[in-house]
C-alpha positions as CSV (number, residue, x, y, z in Angstrom):
1,G,2.3,-9.6,10.5
2,T,0.5,-10.6,7.3
3,A,0.4,-9.5,3.7
4,D,-1.9,-11.5,1.4
5,L,-1.1,-11.3,-2.3
6,N,-3.8,-12.3,-4.9
7,T,-1.6,-13.7,-7.6
8,N,-4.4,-13.5,-10.2
9,S,-4.9,-9.8,-9.8
10,N,-1.6,-8.7,-8.3
11,V,-3.5,-7.0,-5.5
12,V,-2.1,-7.0,-1.9
13,N,-4.8,-7.4,0.7
14,N,-4.8,-7.2,4.5
15,V,-1.3,-5.9,5.3
16,Y,-1.2,-5.9,9.0
17,V,1.4,-5.7,11.8
18,R,0.3,-6.2,15.4
19,E,0.5,-3.0,17.4
20,E,3.3,-4.1,19.7
21,A,5.5,-5.0,16.7
22,R,5.0,-1.7,14.7
23,Q,7.8,0.8,13.9
24,Q,10.3,-2.0,13.4
25,G,10.3,-2.2,9.6
26,I,8.1,-5.4,9.4
27,A,5.5,-4.0,7.0
28,R,8.3,-2.8,4.7
29,L,10.0,-6.3,4.8
30,M,6.7,-8.0,4.0
31,M,6.0,-5.7,1.1
32,E,9.5,-6.2,-0.2
33,A,9.0,-10.0,0.0
34,V,5.7,-9.6,-2.0
35,E,7.5,-7.6,-4.6
36,D,10.4,-10.1,-4.8
37,S,7.9,-13.0,-5.3
38,M,6.2,-11.4,-8.3
39,E,7.0,-11.9,-12.0
40,K,8.4,-8.7,-13.6
41,P,7.5,-6.5,-15.3
42,S,4.1,-6.2,-13.6
43,T,2.0,-3.8,-11.6
44,L,1.4,-4.3,-7.9
45,K,-1.8,-2.8,-6.5
46,L,-3.3,-2.3,-3.1
47,T,-6.1,-0.4,-1.3
48,V,-5.6,1.5,1.9
49,M,-7.8,3.8,4.0
50,S,-6.8,7.4,3.4
51,K,-6.6,8.2,7.1
52,N,-4.1,5.3,7.7
53,V,-1.3,7.9,7.6
54,A,1.5,5.4,8.5
55,A,0.5,2.9,5.8
56,V,0.0,5.6,3.1
57,G,3.4,7.1,4.0
58,L,5.1,3.7,3.8
59,Y,3.6,2.9,0.5
60,K,4.6,6.3,-0.9
61,K,8.2,5.8,0.3
62,M,8.2,2.4,-1.5
63,G,7.1,4.0,-4.8
64,F,3.4,3.4,-4.8
65,Q,1.2,6.1,-6.3
66,A,-2.5,7.0,-6.0
67,L,-3.5,7.4,-9.6
68,G,-6.5,9.2,-11.3
69,V,-9.2,10.3,-9.0
70,Y,-7.4,8.7,-6.0
71,G,-4.4,11.1,-6.6
72,G,-6.7,14.1,-6.1
73,L,-8.4,12.5,-3.1
74,D,-5.0,11.7,-1.6
75,A,-4.1,15.4,-1.8
76,L,-7.4,16.2,0.1
77,S,-7.0,13.5,2.7
78,S,-4.9,15.8,5.0
79,V,-7.5,18.5,5.0
80,T,-10.8,16.6,5.1
81,P,-12.3,14.5,7.9
82,L,-13.4,11.9,5.4
83,D,-11.8,8.5,5.4
84,F,-12.0,6.7,2.1
85,L,-10.6,3.6,0.5
86,M,-7.8,4.7,-1.8
87,E,-6.2,2.6,-4.6
88,M,-2.5,2.7,-5.1
89,E,-0.2,1.0,-7.5
90,K,3.5,0.5,-8.3
91,K,5.2,-0.6,-11.5
92,L,7.7,-3.4,-11.0
93,D,10.5,-3.7,-13.6
């Protein structure tokens, strides 16, 4: 799998686990490694497609939140056929 961190903007890009390796906790381990590598306090950000239910669920379990307009869109994502790019972030202490 991969998880690319832009250290200038604290944005994680391209979190990906090959299909045959999914459901084994690899994405969580990668995201935890990203968090561990960052200076604290800081804010870690990412974008995810709203219909990527597994990824959105993982990020929420890890403490990420969809803020502002994205919070409202997140609430609608389960009832709309639209798939949109959602921003999420997590405060790291």
